[in-house]
N, C-alpha and C positions, 0 to 999 in steps of 0.2 A: 464594183461597177456602179457608176452613178448616171442616171438618165435624166435629162432635162427636156421639157417641152419647149421647142423653139418655133415661133411663128414667123413665117417668111412671107413677105409681100411681093407679089409679082407685078410686072409693069402694068398689066391690065386691071390691077386693083383686086384681083381675086386672091384669096388666102388659102394657103395649104399649111398643114402642120407636119413638121418633121421631127424626128427624134435625134437628139444629139447625145452620143454615148462616150463617156470618158473611160478609158481603159488604163489609166495611170496605175502602175504597180504600187505606188505609194498609197493611193486610195484603196486599192484592193486589199492591202494589208492593214487597213485602219482597224485598230483594236481599242479605240476609246470614243466616247460620245459626250461632248461637252466637257464637264469637269469629272465625268465618271470614266473609269478604266474598266477593261474587261474583267479584272479580278474583283471589281466592286459588285458584280452580279449577286443578287440575293437568291434567286431560284436557279440553281445550277444543274438541275436534272429534269427540266421540263420535257425533254425529248425522250426520257426513259432509257438512256444509254447506260445508266449505272444502277446499282442496287438502291431501291427506294426504302428498304428497311432500316432498322436501327443502326446496323454496322456501317452501311453506306452513308447514312445521314451523319453519324458522328465523324466519319472520315472527311466529310465536306464541311465540318464546323458546326453542325447543329448541336444543341445542348451544351455548348462550350461556355462555361462560366455563367450559366443561367442562374444559379444560386446567388452569385455575387450581384447580378443585375436586380433580382427581386429584393435582396437585402438592402439595396441602396434606397428603397422606399418609393412609395407611389408618387410623391411630389417630384422626385428626381426623374423618374421615368416619363411622367407627363411633360415636364419641362424639356426633356430631350426630344420628345415627339414634336413639341411646338417648334423647337429650334431647327428640326430637320426639314420643316416646311412640307411634310407629307400631307397630301390631301386625298379625299375620297375620289373614286373613279366615276362617280355618278355625275349627273348634269350640274349639280350645285358646286362640286369641287370643294366640299366643306373641309376645313382644316381638321385633321385627325386628332392632334393634340388638344385642340379646343373641345372637341366632342368628348374626349376621354375625361377632361376636367369637369364636365357636367356631372359625371358619375361619381367623381371623387369627393363625396360629401360626408360629413360626420355620420357615424352609424346611429340610426334611430330605431334599430331592432328589426327592421324589415330586410329580407334577403335581397341581394343584388345578383343579377345574372348577366353574363355575356352571351349574347345571341348572335350566331354567325349565319348569314344568309348565303347558303351554298345551293340555292335553287337553280340559278342560271337558266331561267326559262325563256329568255329572249331568243328568237330564232337566229341561228348563226353565231351565237356566242359560245366560245369554247376555250376560255382562259382558266377559269376556276377549276374545271375538271382535270386539267393537266397537273395542277398543283396537288389535288387530292390523290390523283393516280400515281404520280411519279415523285412528288416531294412532300408527302403528307406530314412529315415531322416538322417542317417549317411552319405549317399551320398550327400544329399542336403546341409547339413551343411558343408561338406567337400568342395563342390563346392564354397560356399560363401567364406570360408577361403582361399582356393587356388586362387580364382579369385581376392580377395583383395590383395593377395601377389604379383600377376602378374600385377595388374592394369587393369584387365579385368572387364568390366561392365556387361557382360552377359555370360551365359553358355549355350551351346547347347549340349543336350544329344542325341546321335544317337543310337536308340534302334532297335534291330532286329524285323522285322515286325511280326514274329510268337510269340513274347513275349506279348501275350494279357494281361494276369493277371499281369505281371510285369509292363507293361506300365500303366495299370489301377491304380495299387497301387501307383506307383510313381507319376502319375498325381494328384491323390487325396492328396498325401503327400505334393506336391508342393503347391496345393491350400490351405492346412492347414497352411503351412508356410507363405503364403501371408496374410491369415486371421489374423495370430498372429503378423504380422508386421516383421517377420524374413527375408522376401524377399521384393524386390521392392525398392521404394524410402526410403532412410534412413533405410536400412536393420538393424534389431536388435537395432535400435536407435543408430547406430554407426557413422552416418554421411556418410556412404558409400552406394551408390545406386547399386543394383545388381538384375538382372532378370535371370530366368532359363526357357529355352524352350526345348520342346521334339520334336524330328524329328524321325518318324517311317520309317524304311527301307521297301523295297518291296521284300526282299528275295534274292537279288543278293549277292553271296558269296564275290565277290571282294570288296564290300563296307565296309568290315571289315578292309581293308587297309586304312591307315591314309589319304593319299592324295585323295583317292577315295571318302570317306564319307565327306571330306571337300567340294569337288565339288558338291556332291549331296545336302548337306544342303544349299549350295549357289545357287541351282536351275540349276546346269549344269549337263552334262552327267556323268555317273558313272565311266568313264575310269580313271584308275590310272595314275599318273604322273611319269615320269622317273626321275624327279628332287628329290634329297634327301630331306626328311622331316626334317627340322631343326626348333625347337621351336623359336619363335620370328621373323622368316623371313616372310616378306610379300608375300602371295601366290596369290594375285590378286583375292581373293574370298570375296565378300561382303555378309555377312550373313543377312537374312531377319529379320523383326519384331523389331529389337533392337531400343530402343528410343535413340535419339541423344541428 
């Protein structure tokens, strides 16, 4: 059903607003949007109607040929991201592939980390929590692929402290991935080592800001930095737990 706002002008010049509703059966059965069809959906369990665990995730196509993707190399992955046109969902809409390329620098001995902002502290926002609650393996597999493209050996997911069920499901999904050999040493039998850690917040709204949660994960105070956040720049924060 498609609704349009229609403005009607009366003879006396006054305006009223009416709603025009189309009930065409063709439109009701629409299963494509632009160039994308319904089967192109990435997150296919956001409503939690199916198993969110490993068995259900693999049945929906998660972890399919992940090894082959990683072995294609970081340059190929970054180029595919650039060609996809994918952008960040923030105000800047920064191209994701370009951001990933900033991290893909020659190794100079310093560790690289992938940090995921899952704080979602803005009032009324509730998109990320559904991914963590009902489709966590999409996030985990994405971390592995993104991390390999950037040369990062570990991912740190900063989760809002109030997200109890989301954290629980995500931790269980991460453990499932380790049990299957999809994470850790020689992840997915690809020759690439990659670990994922979860860091729960304590409710501070400012920690949703990028430089702030970086400091918190590194064991420092939650105060945000005035320095612009640029991917690939050394921020003087050494994150814990990561194997060297």
